[in-house]
N, C-alpha and C positions, 0 to 999 in steps of 0.2 A: 436595516434593509441590506440585502445582499446585492452587490454590484455584479451583474451577470457577465460583464466584460472581463472579469478576473478569471473566470473559469474557461480558459482558452487552450488547454492542453488535454489531449486524449490519453488516458491511462487505462490499463487493463488490470482488474483485480482478479487474482487467480487463487486456486487452492490446490493442494496436493491431492491426487487421487491414486488409489492403489490399482495396479493393473494385475488382476487375477486371471490366470490362464485356466480355462475349463479343461484343456487337454492334459496339462500336467498336475492340476489341482494345487498349485502353489503361486505365491506372489512372484511375479517376474520383474519387479522393480516399481518405481513410482513414476507416475506421469502427472503433469500439471493439467488442470482443467480451468478454462476461462470462466469466471463467474459472470462478470459484466464489464463492459467498456463504458467509462463515464468521463465527463468533462471535469477537469480539476484546475485549481490554481496551484502552481508549483513554485516553491521557494527553497532556495539553497541556504544552508547555514551561513550567517554573516561572519565576517572576519573575527570579531571578538568572540562569537560563539564557537567558531572553528577551533580556537586555541583551547577552550574548555572541553570541546568534544574530543580533540586530539589527546587530551590528558586521560580520557577514558577509552581511547581507541576507536572512536566513532568519527572518522575523518570525512566520510562521504554521506553525511546525514542530509536528508531532504524532507521537507514537509509538504504533504499533498492535502489540499483542502477540497472536499467535494460537497455537493448538496446532500443533505440528509434524505435518505430514501427508506421508508419504513419496511420495505420488503427486502432490504439488503443488509446482511450482517457481515461486518468486517471485524476480524480478530487478528491476534498476533500469529495465528497459525496460517494466515493467508500471506501472499506476497503480491508485489506490483510489478508489471512490465511497463517500462516507460523509456522512450528514447533509445531502444536497443539494449537496455540494461535491465537487470532484475534487482528488486529492492525487498529486503526482508522487513516486515512490519515490526516495529519495536513498541509502538503504543497507538491507541485509537481513543480519541476523546470527542465528546459532544459539548462544545463550549457553552457554559451556563445552562446546560440541559434544555436548550430551547428547541431542539430537533430541527434546526435550520441547516447546519453544516456538520461535517465530521472532519476532524483534523487528524491526519494520519502521519506519524513520524516514522520514517523508514531509513534503512541503511543499505547502501549499494553492496551487492554481493561481489 
């Protein structure tokens, strides 16, 4: 059973969108597009894990757990906005493939 009290932080799942200019006929750079704002449980890497993460250069790793939503697809191509920071998604998993939660591991930009 999922404890709804743990999902107490708002995060925004975003994707990169291309900004195509009709006038010039070329790509004018990339813009982000918000996909969805969701409630999440946010946990930072613990001290023992931090030392292991530092060994591979991932010092600002955060785990976001959200409720599974069948109409929401989250991949490593997306990123997360949370607490005024951006996080690149490193992995997405559905624990035990129960379709209850998604665990998203991300690294601060």
